[in-house]
C-alpha positions, -999 to +999 in steps of 0.1 A: -028-030-510-001-055-500+020-028-484-009-017-462-014-053-450+023-057-442+022-024-423-009-034-403+005-069-395+039-053-385+021-028-363+001-056-346+032-077-341+051-048-327+022-040-303+022-076-291+059-075-286+057-043-265+029-058-243+049-090-238+080-072-228+063-049-204+045-080-189+079-096-184+092-064-167+063-064-143+070-100-133+106-093-128+098-063-106+074-085-086+101-111-081+125-084-071+101-071-045+094-105-032+131-113-028+136-080-010+108-088+014+122-122+020+156-107+028+140-081+051+120-108+069+151-128+074+169-098+090+139-092+112+137-129+123+175-128+130+171-097+151+192-076+127+168-046+128+193-021+115+199-041+083+162-046+079+156-008+082+183-001+057+169-026+032+133-012+037+145+023+029+160+011-003+129-009-011+107+022-008+123+034-041+111+003-059+075+003-047+052+006-076+017-005-064-005-004-033+005-039-022+042-031-023+036-001-001+014-022+023+042-048+025+067-021+034+043-005+059+038-039+075+075-044+081+080-009+095+052-017+120+070-050+129+101-029+136+081-004+157+088+023+132+054+040+134+064+073+119+081+057+089+051+034+085+027+063+084+049+082+059+049+052+036+011+051+037+008+088+030+032+085+001+013+056-013-020+074-009-007+104-029+000+080-058-032+059-053-058+083-038-088+061-040-072+027-034-095+009-009-068-013+006-045+017+013-073+037+027-084+008+049-048+002+062-043+039+069-077+041+086-068+012+108-035+028+116-053+060+127-078+040+148-050+022+166-035+055+174-068+069+187-068+096+160-105+090+155-116+121+136-088+116+111-098+079+108-135+088+102-125+113+075-103+088+057-126+059+061-157+077+049-148+067+013-150+031+024-185+034+037-208+008+023-180-012+009-160-043+020-140-021+044-170+000+056-166-014+091-136+009+096-158+039+091-184+025+114-158+018+141-145+054+139-179+069+141-189+046+170-157+054+189-162+091+184-197+089+198-185+067+227-159+094+236-186+121+235-209+100+257-182+093+283-171+129+283-207+140+289-211+115+317-180+128+336 
């Protein structure tokens, strides 16, 4: 009976240790991403766009969640790298298909590029939620285009 208790307690302690270590790893990754973003932002503010792009490409490999991808996307947009920005969002959506924030950001990107039917299709999943206005905007703009085409 004593051996069983020792094994159970050892198992519990081992589990707690694993959880603690993985938690530390996540915090270290977050700090790493934050410091990369700070370096990139510094390059951008100094006008060293080439260095910022190089650093962003390297950072893409470290992205692990939706917010990291959104941060990378935002900086590509700042650098007028629209194609790369879209590729980052598509990559992120492959890994996080139903993430509302990613869908919202990509829908907004599509709306800004007047790709209305794509935006409506993407944003439909957001309908009725906190980002539902993106779906509404896409639908309204599609209807507006139809109306103005009909009038002319």
